[in-house]
MIFIDO-722966 format. One record per residue: residue number from 1; residue in three letters; chain; x, y, z of N, C-alpha, C in turn. Coordinates in steps of 0.2 Angstrom, whole numbers, plus 5000, padded with zeros to 4 digits. Each point is the difference from the previous one (the first is absolute). Example, Ala and Ser with C-alpha at 12.3 -4.5 7.8 and 13.67 -1.06 7.14 Angstrom:
2
PT   seq   type   mol    nc1    nc2    nc3   cac1   cac2   cac3    cc1    cc2    cc3
PT     1    ALA     A   5066   4972   5039   4996   5006   5000   5004   5006   5000
PT     2    SER     A   4998   5005   4996   5004   5006   5001   4996   5005   5003
//
This chain:
201
PT   seq   type   mol    nc1    nc2    nc3   cac1   cac2   cac3    cc1    cc2    cc3
PT     1    ALA     A   5066   5834   7058   4999   4994   5003   4999   5000   5008
PT     2    SER     A   4995   4998   5001   5000   5001   5007   5004   4994   5004
PT     3    ASP     A   5004   4999   5006   5001   4994   5001   4994   4994   5003
PT     4    ASN     A   4996   5001   5003   4997   4995   4999   4993   5000   4995
PT     5    GLY     A   5000   4994   4997   4997   5000   4994   4991   5000   5003
PT     6    GLY     A   4999   4996   5004   4993   5001   5003   4997   5006   5005
PT     7    ASP     A   5004   5006   5000   4998   5005   5001   4998   5004   4995
PT     8    LEU     A   5005   4999   4993   4994   5001   4992   4995   4996   4997
PT     9    LEU     A   4999   4995   5001   4996   4998   5000   4995   5002   5003
PT    10    ASP     A   5000   5002   5007   4994   5001   5004   4998   5006   4996
PT    11    ARG     A   5003   5004   5000   4997   5006   4996   4997   5001   4992
PT    12    LEU     A   5004   4996   4995   4998   5000   4997   4991   4994   5001
PT    13    LYS     A   5001   4995   5003   4993   4999   5001   4995   5005   5002
PT    14    ALA     A   5003   5007   5005   4996   5004   5003   4998   5003   4995
PT    15    GLN     A   5004   5001   4996   4999   5007   4994   4995   4995   4993
PT    16    GLY     A   5000   4995   5001   5001   4995   4991   5001   5003   4995
PT    17    VAL     A   5005   5003   5001   5004   5000   4994   5006   5000   5000
PT    18    VAL     A   5005   4997   4996   5005   4999   4999   5005   5005   4994
PT    19    ARG     A   5003   5004   5002   5004   5005   4995   5006   4996   4996
PT    20    LEU     A   5000   4998   4995   5005   4995   4994   5004   5006   4999
PT    21    GLY     A   5006   4999   5001   5004   5005   4995   5002   4995   4992
PT    22    ILE     A   4999   5003   4995   5003   4997   4994   5004   5004   4995
PT    23    ALA     A   5003   4996   4995   5006   5004   4995   4994   5000   4995
PT    24    GLY     A   4995   4998   4997   4998   5003   4993   5003   4994   4995
PT    25    GLU     A   5004   4994   5003   5003   4996   4995   4994   4996   4998
PT    26    ILE     A   4998   4997   4994   4999   4992   4997   5004   4999   4999
PT    27    PRO     A   4999   4992   5004   4992   4997   5002   4998   5003   5007
PT    28    PHE     A   5005   5001   5004   5003   4998   5007   4996   5005   5002
PT    29    GLY     A   4995   5005   5002   4998   5005   5002   4996   5007   4996
PT    30    TYR     A   4996   5000   4999   5000   5006   4995   4995   5003   4999
PT    31    ILE     A   4997   5006   4999   4991   5001   5000   5000   4998   4992
PT    32    ASP     A   4992   5000   4998   4999   4996   4993   4996   5007   4996
PT    33    LYS     A   5000   4999   4992   4996   5005   4997   4995   5002   5002
PT    34    ASN     A   4996   4995   5008   4994   5003   5001   4999   5004   5009
PT    35    GLY     A   5008   5000   5001   5000   5002   5007   5000   4997   5004
PT    36    GLU     A   5001   4993   4998   4999   4996   5006   5008   4996   5001
PT    37    LEU     A   5001   4998   5008   5005   5000   5002   5002   4989   4996
PT    38    THR     A   5002   4998   4997   5003   4993   4999   5008   5001   4999
PT    39    GLY     A   5000   4992   4999   5006   4998   5001   5003   4996   5003
PT    40    GLU     A   5006   4995   4999   4999   4995   5005   5003   5001   5008
PT    41    ALA     A   5001   5004   5001   5001   5001   5008   4992   5003   5003
PT    42    PRO     A   4999   5005   4996   4995   5003   5003   4991   4995   5003
PT    43    GLU     A   5002   4996   4993   4994   4994   5001   5002   4996   5005
PT    44    LEU     A   5006   4998   5001   5000   4996   5007   5001   5003   5006
PT    45    ALA     A   4999   5006   4999   5001   5005   5005   4994   4999   5005
PT    46    LYS     A   4995   5002   4994   4992   4998   5002   4998   4998   5002
PT    47    VAL     A   5001   4992   4999   4999   4993   5002   5003   5001   5005
PT    48    ILE     A   5006   5000   5001   5003   4999   5007   4995   5006   5004
PT    49    PHE     A   5001   5005   5000   4997   5004   5005   4993   5001   5003
PT    50    LYS     A   4995   4997   4992   4994   4998   5004   4999   4995   5005
PT    51    ARG     A   5004   4994   4998   5004   4994   5006   4998   5004   5005
PT    52    LEU     A   5004   5006   5001   5003   5001   5006   4994   5006   5005
PT    53    GLY     A   4996   4998   4996   4994   5007   5001   5001   5005   5000
PT    54    VAL     A   5005   5003   4996   5000   5007   4994   4997   5000   4993
PT    55    ASP     A   4993   5003   5003   4996   4998   4991   5001   5005   4994
PT    56    ARG     A   5004   5006   5002   5002   5004   4994   5009   5002   4999
PT    57    VAL     A   5002   4999   4992   5006   5002   5000   4999   5007   4996
PT    58    GLN     A   5006   5006   5003   4999   5007   4996   5008   5001   4996
PT    59    PRO     A   5002   4999   4994   5003   5000   4997   5005   5009   5000
PT    60    VAL     A   5006   4998   5003   5005   5004   4998   5004   5002   4997
PT    61    PRO     A   4999   5002   4993   5004   4999   4993   5008   5006   5003
PT    62    THR     A   5007   4996   4999   5005   5004   5002   5006   4996   4994
PT    63    GLU     A   5005   5003   4999   5006   4998   4997   5002   4992   5005
PT    64    PHE     A   5004   4999   4997   5002   4992   5003   5006   5002   5005
PT    65    GLY     A   5003   5005   4998   5005   5002   5004   4998   5002   5008
PT    66    SER     A   4993   5002   4999   4998   5002   5005   4995   4997   5007
PT    67    LEU     A   5000   4994   4996   4996   4996   5003   5001   5000   5008
PT    68    ILE     A   5007   4997   5001   5003   4998   5007   5000   5008   5004
PT    69    PRO     A   5005   5003   4997   4998   5009   5003   4991   4999   5002
PT    70    GLY     A   4995   4999   4996   4995   5005   5002   4995   4994   5003
PT    71    LEU     A   5005   4991   5001   4996   4998   5007   5002   5001   5007
PT    72    ASN     A   5008   5002   4997   5002   5003   5009   4998   5007   5004
PT    73    SER     A   5000   5004   4994   4994   5008   5001   4992   4997   5002
PT    74    GLN     A   4998   4994   4998   4993   5000   5001   4995   5004   4995
PT    75    GLN     A   5002   4998   4995   4997   5006   4995   4994   4995   4998
PT    76    PHE     A   5002   4991   5002   4997   4993   4998   4998   4997   5006
PT    77    ASP     A   4996   4995   4999   5002   4993   5005   5005   4995   4998
PT    78    VAL     A   5002   4999   4991   5002   4995   4999   5003   5000   4991
PT    79    VAL     A   5005   4996   5002   5001   5002   4992   4997   4993   4995
PT    80    SER     A   4998   5002   4997   4997   4995   4994   5001   5000   4994
PT    81    ALA     A   5009   4996   5000   5003   5002   4993   5004   4993   4998
PT    82    GLY     A   5000   5000   4995   5005   4993   5000   5008   5004   5002
PT    83    MET     A   5003   4998   5003   5005   5001   5005   5007   4997   5001
PT    84    TYR     A   5008   4999   4997   5002   4995   5002   5001   5001   5009
PT    85    ILE     A   5002   4996   5004   5001   5001   5005   5011   5001   5002
PT    86    ASN     A   5002   5003   5000   5008   5000   5002   5002   5003   5006
PT    87    PRO     A   5006   4999   5003   5001   5002   5006   5000   5007   5000
PT    88    GLU     A   5002   5004   4996   4999   5008   5002   4990   5000   5003
PT    89    ARG     A   4997   4997   4996   4990   5002   5000   4999   4997   5008
PT    90    CYS     A   5004   4994   5003   5000   4995   5007   5001   5007   5002
PT    91    GLN     A   5005   5004   5000   5003   5003   5007   4993   5008   4999
PT    92    GLN     A   4998   5001   4996   4992   5004   5002   4994   4999   5000
PT    93    VAL     A   5000   4992   4997   4991   5000   5001   5000   4992   5000
PT    94    VAL     A   4992   4998   5002   5000   4992   5000   4997   4998   4994
PT    95    PHE     A   5001   4994   5000   4996   4997   4995   4994   4994   5000
PT    96    ALA     A   4998   5000   4998   4996   4993   5001   5003   4995   4995
PT    97    ASP     A   4998   4993   5001   5001   4997   4998   4999   4998   4991
PT    98    PRO     A   5008   4998   4997   4998   5003   4993   4996   4996   4995
PT    99    ASP     A   4997   5003   4995   4993   4995   4997   5002   4998   4992
PT   100    TYR     A   5007   5003   4998   5002   4998   4994   5009   5001   4999
PT   101    GLN     A   5001   4999   4996   5008   5001   4998   5000   5003   4992
PT   102    MET     A   5003   5005   4998   5000   5003   4996   5007   5001   4996
PT   103    LEU     A   5000   4998   4993   5004   5001   4997   5003   5008   4997
PT   104    ASP     A   5005   5002   4998   5003   5006   4996   4998   4999   4993
PT   105    ALA     A   4998   5005   4998   5003   4999   4991   5002   5006   4999
PT   106    PHE     A   5001   5003   4992   5005   5008   5001   4993   5002   4994
PT   107    ILE     A   5002   5006   4999   4993   5005   4993   5007   5003   4999
PT   108    VAL     A   5001   4995   4992   5006   5004   4994   4996   5001   4993
PT   109    ARG     A   5005   5004   4997   4997   5003   4993   4998   4991   4997
PT   110    LYS     A   4997   5001   4994   4997   4994   4995   5007   4997   4998
PT   111    GLY     A   4997   4993   5001   5008   4996   4998   5005   4999   5005
PT   112    ASN     A   4998   5004   5005   5007   5000   5008   5005   5002   4993
PT   113    PRO     A   5003   5005   4998   5007   4998   4998   5005   5001   5002
PT   114    LYS     A   5001   5001   5007   5006   4996   5004   5000   4997   5002
PT   115    GLY     A   4994   4995   4997   5000   4994   5006   5000   4999   5007
PT   116    LEU     A   4995   5002   5003   5001   5005   5006   4997   4994   5005
PT   117    HIS     A   5002   4995   5002   4993   4993   5002   5001   5000   5011
PT   118    ASP     A   5007   5002   5001   4999   4999   5007   5003   5006   5002
PT   119    TYR     A   5002   5001   5008   5002   5006   5001   5012   4999   4998
PT   120    LYS     A   5001   4992   4999   5006   5002   5000   5001   5000   4991
PT   121    ASP     A   4994   5002   4996   5003   5003   4993   5000   5007   5001
PT   122    VAL     A   4995   5001   5004   4999   5009   5001   5007   5003   5001
PT   123    VAL     A   5002   4996   5005   5010   5002   5002   5003   4999   4994
PT   124    ALA     A   5000   4994   4997   5005   4997   4997   4998   5003   4993
PT   125    LYS     A   4997   5006   4997   5000   5002   4995   4998   5009   5001
PT   126    LYS     A   5001   5001   5006   5001   5007   5003   4994   5002   4998
PT   127    ALA     A   4993   4997   5000   4995   5004   4998   4997   5005   5004
PT   128    ARG     A   4996   5004   4999   4998   5008   5004   4992   4996   5004
PT   129    PHE     A   5004   4999   5006   4993   4996   5003   4994   5005   5005
PT   130    ALA     A   4994   4999   4999   4996   5003   5004   4995   4996   5001
PT   131    THR     A   4999   5003   5009   4996   4996   5004   4994   5004   5004
PT   132    GLY     A   4994   4997   5001   4998   5004   5007   5000   5005   5005
PT   133    THR     A   4998   5005   5002   5000   5001   5007   5001   4996   5007
PT   134    GLY     A   5003   4998   5004   4998   4993   5005   5001   4993   4997
PT   135    TYR     A   5000   4998   4995   5000   4995   4997   5008   4995   5001
PT   136    ALA     A   4998   4994   5000   5005   4995   5004   5006   4999   4995
PT   137    GLU     A   4997   5000   4994   5004   5002   4992   5005   5003   5001
PT   138    ILE     A   5001   5005   5005   5005   5005   5002   5007   4996   5001
PT   139    GLN     A   4998   4998   5008   5005   4993   5001   5001   4993   4997
PT   140    TYR     A   4995   4999   4996   5002   4993   4993   5005   5004   4996
PT   141    ALA     A   5000   5005   4999   5006   5002   4995   5005   5002   5002
PT   142    VAL     A   5001   5005   5005   5005   5000   5005   5004   4992   5002
PT   143    GLU     A   4998   4997   5003   5001   4991   5003   5005   4998   4992
PT   144    ALA     A   4998   5000   4994   5000   4999   4995   5007   5002   4996
PT   145    GLY     A   5003   5008   5004   5003   5005   4998   5000   5005   4997
PT   146    TYR     A   4994   5004   5000   4999   5006   4996   5001   5006   5006
PT   147    LYS     A   5001   5004   4998   5003   5005   5003   4993   5005   5005
PT   148    GLU     A   4999   4999   5005   4993   5003   5000   5000   5008   5000
PT   149    SER     A   5003   5001   5000   5001   5009   4996   4998   5001   4995
PT   150    ASP     A   5001   4994   4994   4999   5002   4993   4995   4996   4998
PT   151    ILE     A   4992   4999   5004   4995   4998   5000   4995   5004   5000
PT   152    LEU     A   4995   5003   4995   4996   5005   5001   4994   4997   5004
PT   153    ILE     A   4999   5004   5003   4992   4997   5004   4996   5005   4998
PT   154    VAL     A   4992   4995   5000   4996   5005   4997   4994   4996   5003
PT   155    PRO     A   4994   5005   5000   4995   5001   5006   4995   4991   4999
PT   156    ASP     A   5000   4998   4993   4995   4995   4999   5001   4996   4992
PT   157    GLN     A   4996   4996   4999   5005   4994   4993   4998   5006   4995
PT   158    VAL     A   4995   5005   5001   4999   5002   4992   5004   5005   4999
PT   159    ALA     A   5003   5005   5006   5005   5004   5000   5007   4995   4997
PT   160    GLY     A   5001   4993   5002   5004   4996   4997   5000   4997   4994
PT   161    LEU     A   4994   5000   4997   4996   4997   4995   5005   5007   4992
PT   162    ASN     A   4998   5006   5003   5000   5005   5000   5007   5002   4997
PT   163    ALA     A   5004   4999   5003   5008   5001   5002   5004   4996   4994
PT   164    VAL     A   4995   4995   4997   5005   4993   4997   4997   5001   4995
PT   165    GLU     A   4993   5002   4997   4997   5003   4993   5006   5007   5000
PT   166    ALA     A   5001   5002   5003   5001   5008   4999   5010   4998   4997
PT   167    GLY     A   5002   4994   5003   5007   5001   4999   5005   4999   5007
PT   168    ARG     A   4996   5004   5005   5004   5002   5005   5005   4996   5001
PT   169    VAL     A   4995   4993   5004   5003   4995   5001   5001   4993   4999
PT   170    ASP     A   5001   4996   4997   5003   4993   4996   4993   4995   5005
PT   171    VAL     A   5001   5001   5005   4993   4994   5005   4999   5004   5005
PT   172    PHE     A   4993   4998   5001   4998   5003   5007   4996   4991   5004
PT   173    ALA     A   5003   5000   5007   4997   4993   5002   4993   5001   5005
PT   174    GLY     A   5000   4994   4998   4993   5000   5009   5000   4993   4999
PT   175    THR     A   4991   5000   5003   4999   4992   5000   4998   4997   4995
PT   176    ALA     A   4999   4995   4997   4998   4997   4994   4993   5002   4999
PT   177    LEU     A   4995   5000   5004   4994   5003   4999   4998   5006   4997
PT   178    THR     A   5002   5004   5004   5003   5009   4999   5003   5001   4992
PT   179    MET     A   5005   4996   5000   5003   5002   4995   4995   4998   4990
PT   180    ARG     A   4999   4994   5003   4996   4997   4994   4992   5003   4999
PT   181    GLU     A   4998   5002   5007   4995   5008   4997   5002   5005   4999
PT   182    GLY     A   5006   5002   5003   5000   5008   4997   5004   5001   4994
PT   183    ALA     A   5003   4992   4996   5002   5000   4993   4995   4999   4994
PT   184    LYS     A   4992   4998   5001   4997   4995   4998   4997   5004   4992
PT   185    LYS     A   4999   5009   5003   4998   5002   4996   5003   5005   4996
PT   186    SER     A   5007   4997   5000   5007   5005   4999   5000   4998   4990
PT   187    SER     A   5003   5006   4997   5003   4995   4994   5007   5003   4998
PT   188    LYS     A   5003   5003   5007   5008   5001   4999   5001   4995   5005
PT   189    ALA     A   4998   4995   5004   5000   4997   5007   4998   4994   5002
PT   190    GLU     A   5006   4994   5002   4997   4997   5003   5000   4996   5005
PT   191    SER     A   4998   4994   5004   5002   4997   5005   5004   4997   5000
PT   192    THR     A   5005   4997   5003   5005   4994   4999   4996   4995   5002
PT   193    LYS     A   5003   4993   4999   4997   4994   5004   5003   5001   5007
PT   194    PRO     A   4995   4996   5005   5001   5002   5008   5005   4997   5002
PT   195    PHE     A   5005   5000   5005   5007   4999   5003   4997   4999   5008
PT   196    THR     A   5006   4997   5004   4999   5000   5006   5008   5004   5002
PT   197    PRO     A   4999   5005   5003   5007   5005   5000   5003   4995   5008
PT   198    LEU     A   5005   5001   4998   5007   4997   5006   4997   5005   5008
PT   199    VAL     A   4999   5000   5006   4999   5002   5005   5005   4998   5006
PT   200    LYS     A   5002   5004   5002   5005   4999   5004   4995   5004   5009
PT   201    GLY     A   5001   4995   5007   4997   5002   5005   4993   4999   4999
//
């Protein structure tokens, strides 16, 4: 990211296109079945950049954990994804003003046999815990008392769902919308009720 956002905007206007880093997460930012870029963040970006004089958006799909490194290495111009703002990320990039607040949820086995409803439950019940690469949920679990070295890190929500279904972990954590979307077609897993993670910082 440039220190001077005006320079970036001038360059994007001259090019007529902005490259959007997306993580392939429904409903935040993804390529639909027709090969079109869509999702909450890209649709918002399309409107904003058009108003700023940049007519086209070009998606650059990557894994969630590669969004900030990809931005900093100029693989794309803007990250267009749902992302928690936290101190560690603020040291690496500049965020726009938030446009919503997100709750967390878990993917668990059908019936939630361990009764996991928040991070404290995961710690108290010694559940095997997984979350995604670069997800804020890593820190939430650690702050609740979960040992970071015991967390299984997987690339995305599909791998997290697979880990729960296969019994490799008891719980996969992420944003409530992503967890609900990820679990809705599963016969072996379900998403929990959304909850607000306790955040320090």
